[in-house]
N, CA, C and O atoms as CSV, one atom per row, in Angstrom:
chain,resi,resn,atom,element,x,y,z
A,1,UNK,N,N,13.857,-20.009,20.728
A,1,UNK,CA,C,14.438,-18.688,20.815
A,1,UNK,C,C,15.073,-18.345,19.474
A,1,UNK,O,O,15.837,-19.136,18.921
A,2,UNK,N,N,14.757,-17.171,18.959
A,2,UNK,CA,C,15.333,-16.791,17.683
A,2,UNK,C,C,16.701,-16.150,17.862
A,2,UNK,O,O,17.001,-15.550,18.894
A,3,UNK,N,N,17.501,-16.293,16.852
A,3,UNK,CA,C,18.834,-15.703,16.893
A,3,UNK,C,C,18.748,-14.236,16.464
A,3,UNK,O,O,17.712,-13.778,15.983
A,4,UNK,N,N,19.820,-13.529,16.641
A,4,UNK,CA,C,19.847,-12.122,16.225
A,4,UNK,C,C,19.692,-11.995,14.720
A,4,UNK,O,O,19.021,-11.081,14.241
A,5,UNK,N,N,20.305,-12.901,13.969
A,5,UNK,CA,C,20.205,-12.862,12.523
A,5,UNK,C,C,18.760,-13.067,12.065
A,5,UNK,O,O,18.298,-12.383,11.151
A,6,UNK,N,N,18.045,-14.001,12.691
A,6,UNK,CA,C,16.642,-14.223,12.346
A,6,UNK,C,C,15.810,-12.987,12.664
A,6,UNK,O,O,14.912,-12.626,11.905
A,7,UNK,N,N,16.109,-12.345,13.780
A,7,UNK,CA,C,15.380,-11.133,14.164
A,7,UNK,C,C,15.652,-9.999,13.174
A,7,UNK,O,O,14.735,-9.266,12.805
A,8,UNK,N,N,16.895,-9.853,12.746
A,8,UNK,CA,C,17.238,-8.821,11.765
A,8,UNK,C,C,16.532,-9.099,10.441
A,8,UNK,O,O,16.025,-8.177,9.803
A,9,UNK,N,N,16.497,-10.355,10.029
A,9,UNK,CA,C,15.787,-10.718,8.797
A,9,UNK,C,C,14.307,-10.363,8.900
A,9,UNK,O,O,13.732,-9.793,7.972
A,10,UNK,N,N,13.697,-10.703,10.026
A,10,UNK,CA,C,12.275,-10.416,10.199
A,10,UNK,C,C,12.015,-8.916,10.194
A,10,UNK,O,O,11.101,-8.450,9.513
A,11,UNK,N,N,12.803,-8.157,10.940
A,11,UNK,CA,C,12.585,-6.714,11.008
A,11,UNK,C,C,12.829,-6.034,9.659
A,11,UNK,O,O,12.102,-5.112,9.290
A,12,UNK,N,N,13.835,-6.479,8.931
A,12,UNK,CA,C,14.081,-5.874,7.618
A,12,UNK,C,C,12.962,-6.213,6.640
A,12,UNK,O,O,12.576,-5.362,5.839
A,13,UNK,N,N,12.434,-7.431,6.682
A,13,UNK,CA,C,11.309,-7.765,5.809
A,13,UNK,C,C,10.071,-6.983,6.201
A,13,UNK,O,O,9.364,-6.464,5.337
A,14,UNK,N,N,9.803,-6.894,7.485
A,14,UNK,CA,C,8.621,-6.174,7.949
A,14,UNK,C,C,8.703,-4.694,7.569
A,14,UNK,O,O,7.741,-4.137,7.039
A,15,UNK,N,N,9.826,-4.066,7.830
A,15,UNK,CA,C,9.933,-2.630,7.574
A,15,UNK,C,C,10.014,-2.315,6.086
A,15,UNK,O,O,9.565,-1.249,5.665
A,16,UNK,N,N,10.565,-3.196,5.294
A,16,UNK,CA,C,10.567,-2.939,3.849
A,16,UNK,C,C,9.139,-2.956,3.310
A,16,UNK,O,O,8.787,-2.144,2.455
A,17,UNK,N,N,8.319,-3.875,3.806
A,17,UNK,CA,C,6.916,-3.910,3.372
A,17,UNK,C,C,6.137,-2.717,3.911
A,17,UNK,O,O,5.295,-2.164,3.203
A,18,UNK,N,N,6.397,-2.314,5.139
A,18,UNK,CA,C,5.696,-1.155,5.704
A,18,UNK,C,C,6.017,0.100,4.894
A,18,UNK,O,O,5.118,0.873,4.564
A,19,UNK,N,N,7.281,0.301,4.578
A,19,UNK,CA,C,7.675,1.478,3.803
A,19,UNK,C,C,7.071,1.418,2.396
A,19,UNK,O,O,6.636,2.437,1.861
A,20,UNK,N,N,7.047,0.235,1.808
A,20,UNK,CA,C,6.457,0.092,0.472
A,20,UNK,C,C,4.978,0.452,0.487
A,20,UNK,O,O,4.509,1.163,-0.401
A,21,UNK,N,N,4.239,-0.025,1.478
A,21,UNK,CA,C,2.815,0.287,1.545
A,21,UNK,C,C,2.573,1.755,1.834
A,21,UNK,O,O,1.612,2.333,1.325
A,22,UNK,N,N,3.425,2.369,2.640
A,22,UNK,CA,C,3.286,3.805,2.871
A,22,UNK,C,C,3.501,4.576,1.575
A,22,UNK,O,O,2.783,5.538,1.303
A,23,UNK,N,N,4.471,4.170,0.782
A,23,UNK,CA,C,4.694,4.815,-0.510
A,23,UNK,C,C,3.519,4.580,-1.459
A,23,UNK,O,O,3.104,5.491,-2.175
A,24,UNK,N,N,2.991,3.371,-1.463
A,24,UNK,CA,C,1.870,3.067,-2.354
A,24,UNK,C,C,0.665,3.932,-2.022
A,24,UNK,O,O,0.058,4.519,-2.918
A,25,UNK,N,N,0.315,4.018,-0.751
A,25,UNK,CA,C,-0.860,4.800,-0.384
A,25,UNK,C,C,-0.566,6.293,-0.358
A,25,UNK,O,O,-1.418,7.099,-0.734
A,26,UNK,N,N,0.621,6.666,0.079
A,26,UNK,CA,C,0.931,8.079,0.233
A,26,UNK,C,C,1.258,8.793,-1.053
A,26,UNK,O,O,0.956,9.979,-1.190
A,27,UNK,N,N,1.862,8.115,-1.992
A,27,UNK,CA,C,2.259,8.787,-3.236
A,27,UNK,C,C,1.413,8.356,-4.429
A,27,UNK,O,O,0.801,9.188,-5.099
A,28,UNK,N,N,1.383,7.071,-4.682
A,28,UNK,CA,C,0.764,6.581,-5.904
A,28,UNK,C,C,-0.756,6.724,-5.853
A,28,UNK,O,O,-1.358,7.266,-6.780
A,29,UNK,N,N,-1.375,6.244,-4.786
A,29,UNK,CA,C,-2.832,6.277,-4.737
A,29,UNK,C,C,-3.380,7.663,-4.445
A,29,UNK,O,O,-4.522,7.958,-4.795
A,30,UNK,N,N,-2.589,8.519,-3.811
A,30,UNK,CA,C,-3.029,9.905,-3.636
A,30,UNK,C,C,-3.156,10.569,-5.001
A,30,UNK,O,O,-4.133,11.266,-5.275
A,31,UNK,N,N,-2.166,10.348,-5.845
A,31,UNK,CA,C,-2.204,10.903,-7.200
A,31,UNK,C,C,-3.298,10.243,-8.037
A,31,UNK,O,O,-3.949,10.906,-8.844
A,32,UNK,N,N,-3.499,8.951,-7.846
A,32,UNK,CA,C,-4.560,8.245,-8.579
A,32,UNK,C,C,-5.929,8.799,-8.228
A,32,UNK,O,O,-6.768,8.998,-9.107
A,33,UNK,N,N,-6.155,9.046,-6.955
A,33,UNK,CA,C,-7.441,9.628,-6.547
A,33,UNK,C,C,-7.627,11.027,-7.112
A,33,UNK,O,O,-8.741,11.419,-7.459
A,34,UNK,N,N,-6.547,11.770,-7.204
A,34,UNK,CA,C,-6.622,13.101,-7.802
A,34,UNK,C,C,-7.108,13.002,-9.249
A,34,UNK,O,O,-7.979,13.764,-9.669
A,35,UNK,N,N,-6.543,12.065,-10.005
A,35,UNK,CA,C,-6.981,11.881,-11.383
A,35,UNK,C,C,-8.411,11.359,-11.456
A,35,UNK,O,O,-9.172,11.764,-12.335
A,36,UNK,N,N,-8.783,10.471,-10.550
A,36,UNK,CA,C,-10.139,9.924,-10.577
A,36,UNK,C,C,-11.173,11.015,-10.331
A,36,UNK,O,O,-12.153,11.118,-11.069
A,37,UNK,N,N,-10.963,11.826,-9.303
A,37,UNK,CA,C,-11.998,12.784,-8.895
A,37,UNK,C,C,-11.957,14.104,-9.652
A,37,UNK,O,O,-12.952,14.827,-9.665
A,38,UNK,N,N,-10.838,14.438,-10.283
A,38,UNK,CA,C,-10.761,15.723,-10.967
A,38,UNK,C,C,-10.637,15.607,-12.484
A,38,UNK,O,O,-10.995,16.549,-13.192
A,39,UNK,N,N,-10.143,14.487,-13.006
A,39,UNK,CA,C,-9.925,14.377,-14.443
A,39,UNK,C,C,-10.862,13.348,-15.072
A,39,UNK,O,O,-11.597,13.665,-16.008
A,40,UNK,N,N,-10.837,12.122,-14.562
A,40,UNK,CA,C,-11.616,11.051,-15.195
A,40,UNK,C,C,-13.106,11.228,-14.957
A,40,UNK,O,O,-13.893,11.202,-15.903
A,41,UNK,N,N,-13.502,11.410,-13.692
A,41,UNK,CA,C,-14.902,11.640,-13.334
A,41,UNK,C,C,-15.016,12.978,-12.620
A,41,UNK,O,O,-15.083,13.011,-11.392
A,42,UNK,N,N,-15.037,14.069,-13.351
A,42,UNK,CA,C,-15.112,15.370,-12.679
A,42,UNK,C,C,-16.423,15.488,-11.906
A,42,UNK,O,O,-17.508,15.321,-12.463
A,43,UNK,N,N,-16.303,15.772,-10.635
A,43,UNK,CA,C,-17.469,15.826,-9.759
A,43,UNK,C,C,-17.889,17.254,-9.415
A,43,UNK,O,O,-18.770,17.458,-8.579
A,44,UNK,N,N,-17.275,18.221,-10.043
A,44,UNK,CA,C,-17.656,19.609,-9.807
A,44,UNK,C,C,-17.231,20.089,-8.428
A,44,UNK,O,O,-16.093,19.884,-8.006
A,45,UNK,N,N,-18.158,20.728,-7.738
A,45,UNK,CA,C,-17.855,21.316,-6.425
A,45,UNK,C,C,-17.591,20.268,-5.351
A,45,UNK,O,O,-16.891,20.555,-4.380
A,46,UNK,N,N,-18.125,19.080,-5.498
A,46,UNK,CA,C,-17.962,18.036,-4.488
A,46,UNK,C,C,-16.620,17.319,-4.590
A,46,UNK,O,O,-16.253,16.564,-3.689
A,47,UNK,N,N,-15.891,17.542,-5.665
A,47,UNK,CA,C,-14.655,16.792,-5.904
A,47,UNK,C,C,-13.627,17.018,-4.808
A,47,UNK,O,O,-12.989,16.066,-4.358
A,48,UNK,N,N,-13.454,18.249,-4.372
A,48,UNK,CA,C,-12.435,18.517,-3.364
A,48,UNK,C,C,-12.803,17.862,-2.027
A,48,UNK,O,O,-11.935,17.303,-1.356
A,49,UNK,N,N,-14.070,17.924,-1.638
A,49,UNK,CA,C,-14.501,17.285,-0.393
A,49,UNK,C,C,-14.308,15.775,-0.455
A,49,UNK,O,O,-13.798,15.171,0.489
A,50,UNK,N,N,-14.714,15.168,-1.564
A,50,UNK,CA,C,-14.583,13.714,-1.704
A,50,UNK,C,C,-13.109,13.316,-1.729
A,50,UNK,O,O,-12.734,12.285,-1.171
A,51,UNK,N,N,-12.276,14.130,-2.375
A,51,UNK,CA,C,-10.836,13.862,-2.423
A,51,UNK,C,C,-10.239,13.896,-1.018
A,51,UNK,O,O,-9.459,13.013,-0.661
A,52,UNK,N,N,-10.588,14.894,-0.225
A,52,UNK,CA,C,-10.053,15.008,1.136
A,52,UNK,C,C,-10.526,13.849,2.005
A,52,UNK,O,O,-9.741,13.299,2.778
A,53,UNK,N,N,-11.784,13.473,1.893
A,53,UNK,CA,C,-12.299,12.339,2.659
A,53,UNK,C,C,-11.611,11.043,2.223
A,53,UNK,O,O,-11.323,10.185,3.056
A,54,UNK,N,N,-11.349,10.900,0.933
A,54,UNK,CA,C,-10.654,9.706,0.440
A,54,UNK,C,C,-9.226,9.638,0.961
A,54,UNK,O,O,-8.749,8.559,1.310
A,55,UNK,N,N,-8.538,10.774,1.020
A,55,UNK,CA,C,-7.178,10.812,1.557
A,55,UNK,C,C,-7.201,10.445,3.041
A,55,UNK,O,O,-6.342,9.699,3.511
A,56,UNK,N,N,-8.177,10.964,3.773
A,56,UNK,CA,C,-8.315,10.603,5.185
A,56,UNK,C,C,-8.552,9.110,5.339
A,56,UNK,O,O,-7.953,8.476,6.208
A,57,UNK,N,N,-9.406,8.546,4.521
A,57,UNK,CA,C,-9.683,7.110,4.563
A,57,UNK,C,C,-8.440,6.301,4.210
A,57,UNK,O,O,-8.177,5.273,4.833
A,58,UNK,N,N,-7.670,6.752,3.215
A,58,UNK,CA,C,-6.442,6.043,2.867
A,58,UNK,C,C,-5.415,6.114,3.990
A,58,UNK,O,O,-4.650,5.170,4.188
A,59,UNK,N,N,-5.388,7.216,4.722
A,59,UNK,CA,C,-4.481,7.323,5.859
A,59,UNK,C,C,-4.840,6.294,6.915
A,59,UNK,O,O,-3.959,5.636,7.468
A,60,UNK,N,N,-6.115,6.151,7.197
A,60,UNK,CA,C,-6.562,5.153,8.177
A,60,UNK,C,C,-6.224,3.753,7.673
A,60,UNK,O,O,-5.763,2.913,8.446
A,61,UNK,N,N,-6.447,3.495,6.398
A,61,UNK,CA,C,-6.137,2.184,5.834
A,61,UNK,C,C,-4.646,1.889,5.921
A,61,UNK,O,O,-4.257,0.766,6.242
A,62,UNK,N,N,-3.808,2.880,5.640
A,62,UNK,CA,C,-2.365,2.634,5.708
A,62,UNK,C,C,-1.902,2.382,7.134
A,62,UNK,O,O,-0.982,1.592,7.346
A,63,UNK,N,N,-2.515,3.030,8.115
A,63,UNK,CA,C,-2.172,2.751,9.515
A,63,UNK,C,C,-2.578,1.328,9.879
A,63,UNK,O,O,-1.833,0.628,10.564
A,64,UNK,N,N,-3.741,0.900,9.430
A,64,UNK,CA,C,-4.187,-0.476,9.690
A,64,UNK,C,C,-3.249,-1.474,9.016
A,64,UNK,O,O,-2.891,-2.488,9.615
A,65,UNK,N,N,-2.851,-1.198,7.784
A,65,UNK,CA,C,-1.932,-2.102,7.067
A,65,UNK,C,C,-0.595,-2.179,7.797
A,65,UNK,O,O,-0.035,-3.263,7.958
A,66,UNK,N,N,-0.082,-1.030,8.237
A,66,UNK,CA,C,1.200,-1.036,8.953
A,66,UNK,C,C,1.078,-1.789,10.274
A,66,UNK,O,O,2.012,-2.484,10.674
A,67,UNK,N,N,-0.045,-1.664,10.946
A,67,UNK,CA,C,-0.250,-2.366,12.206
A,67,UNK,C,C,-0.328,-3.871,11.991
A,67,UNK,O,O,0.202,-4.649,12.784
A,68,UNK,N,N,-0.983,-4.269,10.925
A,68,UNK,CA,C,-1.167,-5.695,10.673
A,68,UNK,C,C,0.041,-6.349,10.018
A,68,UNK,O,O,0.152,-7.575,10.026
A,69,UNK,N,N,0.944,-5.560,9.454
A,69,UNK,CA,C,2.043,-6.134,8.685
A,69,UNK,C,C,2.907,-7.077,9.525
A,69,UNK,O,O,3.228,-8.180,9.083
A,70,UNK,N,N,3.280,-6.654,10.720
A,70,UNK,CA,C,4.103,-7.518,11.558
A,70,UNK,C,C,3.390,-8.802,11.922
A,70,UNK,O,O,3.986,-9.879,11.899
A,71,UNK,N,N,2.123,-8.692,12.254
A,71,UNK,CA,C,1.344,-9.879,12.604
A,71,UNK,C,C,1.179,-10.786,11.394
A,71,UNK,O,O,1.289,-12.006,11.511
A,72,UNK,N,N,0.917,-10.196,10.233
A,72,UNK,CA,C,0.704,-10.993,9.031
A,72,UNK,C,C,1.971,-11.735,8.639
A,72,UNK,O,O,1.933,-12.931,8.350
A,73,UNK,N,N,3.080,-11.033,8.629
A,73,UNK,CA,C,4.317,-11.670,8.172
A,73,UNK,C,C,4.814,-12.706,9.176
A,73,UNK,O,O,5.521,-13.645,8.810
A,74,UNK,N,N,4.444,-12.531,10.430
A,74,UNK,CA,C,4.908,-13.448,11.464
A,74,UNK,C,C,4.000,-14.660,11.617
A,74,UNK,O,O,4.492,-15.752,11.899
A,75,UNK,N,N,2.713,-14.508,11.445
A,75,UNK,CA,C,1.771,-15.566,11.805
A,75,UNK,C,C,1.057,-16.220,10.630
A,75,UNK,O,O,0.130,-17.002,10.846
A,76,UNK,N,N,1.452,-15.931,9.406
A,76,UNK,CA,C,0.860,-16.644,8.291
A,76,UNK,C,C,1.170,-18.123,8.449
A,76,UNK,O,O,1.931,-18.479,9.349
A,77,UNK,N,N,0.627,-18.992,7.629
A,77,UNK,CA,C,0.883,-20.422,7.840
A,77,UNK,C,C,2.372,-20.681,8.062
A,77,UNK,O,O,3.223,-20.327,7.246
A,78,UNK,N,N,2.639,-21.297,9.172
A,78,UNK,CA,C,4.035,-21.462,9.582
A,78,UNK,C,C,4.790,-22.444,8.687
A,78,UNK,O,O,6.010,-22.570,8.794
A,79,UNK,N,N,4.079,-23.129,7.817
A,79,UNK,CA,C,4.782,-24.016,6.895
A,79,UNK,C,C,5.489,-23.212,5.800
A,79,UNK,O,O,6.393,-23.719,5.136
A,80,UNK,N,N,5.067,-21.946,5.618
A,80,UNK,CA,C,5.714,-21.082,4.630
A,80,UNK,C,C,6.866,-20.337,5.283
A,80,UNK,O,O,6.781,-19.924,6.439
A,81,UNK,N,N,7.933,-20.174,4.534
A,81,UNK,CA,C,9.099,-19.481,5.071
A,81,UNK,C,C,8.854,-17.975,5.104
A,81,UNK,O,O,7.935,-17.461,4.466
A,82,UNK,N,N,9.692,-17.293,5.855
A,82,UNK,CA,C,9.617,-15.837,5.938
A,82,UNK,C,C,9.849,-15.217,4.558
A,82,UNK,O,O,9.198,-14.235,4.201
A,83,UNK,N,N,10.763,-15.783,3.794
A,83,UNK,CA,C,11.046,-15.267,2.466
A,83,UNK,C,C,9.809,-15.349,1.569
A,83,UNK,O,O,9.512,-14.415,0.825
A,84,UNK,N,N,9.099,-16.460,1.645
A,84,UNK,CA,C,7.899,-16.618,0.816
A,84,UNK,C,C,6.823,-15.621,1.222
A,84,UNK,O,O,6.172,-15.028,0.363
A,85,UNK,N,N,6.630,-15.433,2.524
A,85,UNK,CA,C,5.632,-14.464,2.984
A,85,UNK,C,C,6.023,-13.050,2.565
A,85,UNK,O,O,5.166,-12.247,2.196
A,86,UNK,N,N,7.320,-12.748,2.624
A,86,UNK,CA,C,7.812,-11.440,2.214
A,86,UNK,C,C,7.587,-11.216,0.728
A,86,UNK,O,O,7.179,-10.131,0.314
A,87,UNK,N,N,7.851,-12.241,-0.078
A,87,UNK,CA,C,7.638,-12.132,-1.512
A,87,UNK,C,C,6.158,-11.988,-1.855
A,87,UNK,O,O,5.816,-11.270,-2.794
A,88,UNK,N,N,5.286,-12.646,-1.124
A,88,UNK,CA,C,3.844,-12.482,-1.344
A,88,UNK,C,C,3.427,-11.043,-1.022
A,88,UNK,O,O,2.617,-10.455,-1.738
A,89,UNK,N,N,3.976,-10.486,0.046
A,89,UNK,CA,C,3.700,-9.087,0.378
A,89,UNK,C,C,4.148,-8.142,-0.723
A,89,UNK,O,O,3.442,-7.187,-1.048
A,90,UNK,N,N,5.323,-8.402,-1.303
A,90,UNK,CA,C,5.809,-7.577,-2.401
A,90,UNK,C,C,4.978,-7.783,-3.658
A,90,UNK,O,O,4.801,-6.847,-4.437
A,91,UNK,N,N,4.469,-8.981,-3.867
A,91,UNK,CA,C,3.610,-9.222,-5.032
A,91,UNK,C,C,2.316,-8.412,-4.911
A,91,UNK,O,O,1.862,-7.816,-5.887
A,92,UNK,N,N,1.724,-8.391,-3.712
A,92,UNK,CA,C,0.526,-7.581,-3.495
A,92,UNK,C,C,0.820,-6.097,-3.685
A,92,UNK,O,O,0.019,-5.366,-4.267
A,93,UNK,N,N,1.978,-5.660,-3.187
A,93,UNK,CA,C,2.380,-4.266,-3.377
A,93,UNK,C,C,2.522,-3.954,-4.861
A,93,UNK,O,O,2.074,-2.901,-5.315
A,94,UNK,N,N,3.136,-4.849,-5.618
A,94,UNK,CA,C,3.290,-4.643,-7.052
A,94,UNK,C,C,1.953,-4.547,-7.770
A,94,UNK,O,O,1.784,-3.723,-8.669
A,95,UNK,N,N,1.006,-5.385,-7.375
A,95,UNK,CA,C,-0.320,-5.359,-7.989
A,95,UNK,C,C,-1.035,-4.042,-7.693
A,95,UNK,O,O,-1.579,-3.412,-8.599
A,96,UNK,N,N,-1.034,-3.631,-6.437
A,96,UNK,CA,C,-1.699,-2.384,-6.051
A,96,UNK,C,C,-1.032,-1.189,-6.728
A,96,UNK,O,O,-1.718,-0.264,-7.164
A,97,UNK,N,N,0.290,-1.202,-6.819
A,97,UNK,CA,C,1.017,-0.122,-7.471
A,97,UNK,C,C,0.711,-0.076,-8.964
A,97,UNK,O,O,0.543,1.005,-9.529
A,98,UNK,N,N,0.638,-1.224,-9.598
A,98,UNK,CA,C,0.330,-1.277,-11.032
A,98,UNK,C,C,-1.061,-0.723,-11.316
A,98,UNK,O,O,-1.252,-0.004,-12.297
A,99,UNK,N,N,-2.028,-1.047,-10.473
A,99,UNK,CA,C,-3.378,-0.512,-10.649
A,99,UNK,C,C,-3.357,1.013,-10.484
A,99,UNK,O,O,-3.974,1.735,-11.267
A,100,UNK,N,N,-2.646,1.494,-9.462
A,100,UNK,CA,C,-2.554,2.937,-9.247
A,100,UNK,C,C,-1.896,3.657,-10.405
A,100,UNK,O,O,-2.382,4.697,-10.849
A,101,UNK,N,N,-0.782,3.109,-10.902
A,101,UNK,CA,C,-0.107,3.712,-12.057
A,101,UNK,C,C,-0.970,3.680,-13.308
A,101,UNK,O,O,-0.945,4.624,-14.098
A,102,UNK,N,N,-1.729,2.617,-13.502
A,102,UNK,CA,C,-2.589,2.558,-14.694
A,102,UNK,C,C,-3.670,3.626,-14.634
A,102,UNK,O,O,-4.036,4.189,-15.666
A,103,UNK,N,N,-4.191,3.917,-13.437
A,103,UNK,CA,C,-5.177,4.992,-13.294
A,103,UNK,C,C,-4.524,6.332,-13.628
A,103,UNK,O,O,-5.136,7.173,-14.287
A,104,UNK,N,N,-3.296,6.533,-13.182
A,104,UNK,CA,C,-2.579,7.773,-13.494
A,104,UNK,C,C,-2.363,7.898,-15.003
A,104,UNK,O,O,-2.556,8.971,-15.573
A,105,UNK,N,N,-1.963,6.803,-15.643
A,105,UNK,CA,C,-1.731,6.846,-17.090
A,105,UNK,C,C,-3.015,7.124,-17.864
A,105,UNK,O,O,-2.999,7.853,-18.856
A,106,UNK,N,N,-4.120,6.548,-17.418
A,106,UNK,CA,C,-5.402,6.825,-18.061
A,106,UNK,C,C,-5.760,8.300,-17.884
A,106,UNK,O,O,-6.249,8.939,-18.815
A,107,UNK,N,N,-5.515,8.839,-16.684
A,107,UNK,CA,C,-5.812,10.246,-16.446
A,107,UNK,C,C,-4.953,11.183,-17.263
A,107,UNK,O,O,-5.431,12.226,-17.710
A,108,UNK,N,N,-3.690,10.832,-17.470
A,108,UNK,CA,C,-2.801,11.677,-18.266
A,108,UNK,C,C,-3.200,11.649,-19.737
A,108,UNK,O,O,-3.127,12.665,-20.428
A,109,UNK,N,N,-3.618,10.490,-20.205
A,109,UNK,CA,C,-3.937,10.336,-21.633
A,109,UNK,C,C,-5.332,10.819,-22.009
A,109,UNK,O,O,-5.700,10.758,-23.182
A,110,UNK,N,N,-6.113,11.293,-21.055
A,110,UNK,CA,C,-7.450,11.774,-21.414
A,110,UNK,C,C,-7.436,13.250,-21.695
A,110,UNK,O,O,-8.475,13.828,-22.013
């Protein structure tokens, strides 16, 4: 049986990662896709349709990530601590965010 403190730790780690991934997909990658489809590789008339479909796909992906986050953080190899799993989640978030920001920077500098 887990204590209240353990439950609070788990919920705070889970929700911090969920909010981070929502920000990554909702803000950073939305802007990155805008630069990809309209600035870096201008697709003409099809750009707006492809952009909207990509945003829809990212919404589905973010819902899947949020759904899996609790399961992932809870059931990863039990030999790893919650802190380590949380830090791995933040490392992945940092990597995805860095890629998104680099696409934005390339789009601004072109």
